N, C-alpha and C positions, 0 to 999 in steps of 0.2 A: 826631543822630534827634530827630524831634518826636514827641513825645507823641498816644499817640491819647487823642481825645476822645471816642468811642464809648462807649455805655453797654451793658453784659450787657441782652438781652433778660429781661422780663420774666416770668411765667406769664403776667399780665392780655394784654402784649402780641405774646407769642407766640399766643395764644387770639386777639385779634383779627385776629393775621395771618392766622391759617387762618381766620375766620370771614368774612375779605375775600375771601380765594381762593376761597370756594365761594360766598361770596354770601349769605350766612345771616346773620340776626341772632343773636345768644346767646339761646337757650331759658333764660327764670327760671325762677323754683319756684314764684309764684305759686298762690293754690288755684285757679283758675280753667285753670293749666295742666295739673291732674290732674281737673278735672271729668269726672264720667260713668266714672270707673277702675272704679267699684264694679259699677256694670252692664256695664261690657265682662267683669268678674271672671265674674259672674253667668251671663254667655251662652258660658265655658267649658265642657264638659261632656267626661267621660271616655267615650274610645271603648272601649267592653265589648266591640267586633263580635269572633265569632273568622273565621279565614281559613276559606273553604271551599273546599276541596281535594275534588273528587271524582276516585274511585280508580275503580268501575266504568261499564262501558260503558251511557249511559240516563241517568244523575245528572241531576238538575237543581234549580234554585233559581229559585224568582219571587216578589216581591215589590217593594216600594217603593221607589225610592230617594233613601236619605237623606243620601250624600255621596259626591262627586265628587271626585279628587285624581290624582295622582298620585306615586309612590315610585320611588325609583335601585335599578335594578335589580345585581347584583354581575355579572351573567351577561352582559353586552352585549358582543358581539362586536366587535374591533377597528373605528371609526371608526361604531360605530350608535352612536342615543340610548340612553343607560343609563334615561332614564326610560320608566316601565309605567303606566297607567292603570291605577286603583284604583276599585271602586263599591262602598259599603257598602248594605248591602239591608236593609231589615226584612220578616221574614216576615209570612205571618198567623197570628196568636197561636193555639195552640194551643186547646183546651177548657178545660185547667188557667187556661192565661193568662186569655184570656176570663170567665171564671169569675170569677178573683181582680180583674180589672178591670186586668190587665197589656197592655203591647206585644208583638207578638212579636218574636222573639228578631234581633240581628241579622249578619250576616255579610258579610268583606270577601271581592269577587272580585279579585283580583289578575292583569293580564296579562302575565303572565312568559313566556309561550309566545307563540309566532309568532302562530299564528291568532286564539288570545284578545284578545291585544295588536291585533292590526288588526279584530277586529270588536266588542269596546268602542270604538275611537276611530272605526270606521264606525256605529256606531249612536249615538253619543254622546249617552249618555244624562246626562238632566240631575236636580236633585233635586226631587221629586215624582212624576216619571213611574214608569209599575210598566216593570219587567223581567221579563224570563227568559233565563237561560242552561241551553242544554243539553250536557251533555257526548258524543260519540258515540265515545268512546273512542279505540285510537289506529289507525291508518292508514298505509301505508304508501306514501311519497312514489314520485310517478309516474314523474316525467323528473328528468334532469340530474345532475350529480356524486352527490346523496345518495340517487337513485333506490334505492330496495327500504327505507331506513332508515325508520322509523315516527315520525311526530309526533301529537301531543296534537292532536284535532280538536273544535271546538264551536261553539256557533250561536249568536246571541244577538240577541232581539225586543223592542225598546223601543215599548212604547205614550205618547205624550205627555201630560202632567198636562192636562186638562179638551178631551181630544181625540174 
C-alpha cells in the first residue's frame, strides 16, 4: 500500500480556500481599513424614545418623523409576515423644554395591530415628514368569521418634508 503524500490543510490554506470560494480577498488590518470608525461611533445615538400606547378613544400624537424601521412581532399568525413598522416621532417641545432649549420628547409608534400596521405602511412616513396618528377606539368587525369582535381602529396622516 502506498503512503499518502498529501499534507493536512493549514489554517492559512483553509482560509485561502474559503476566500477563493467566496471570491473575496482577505481583509487586512492596516490603519486604512479602520479609517472613519470614530466618526461612525459618534453617529450612534441612544434611542431614548418611549412607546406610544393609547388607551382612550381620541388619543393622538403628532410631530416630526425622526426614525423609521421595523421590528419583529411575536404575535404574527402562521404564514403572516412577522415584521411590523416602527416610526419614532419627536413631538413639539413643552414650554419648559423650549425655555431650556431642549427638544421635544420622542415616542415610538409600533404597528402591532392590523389596522395600524396597514395605515403606517400605506402612509409610508420618511425621516423629516410631519406625521399625525389618532386612535379612534375599539370598533366591532362588521363581516366575516370574526364579525362582532373588536379591533383597534387608527388613522395616520403624513405631510411630506418640504411639501
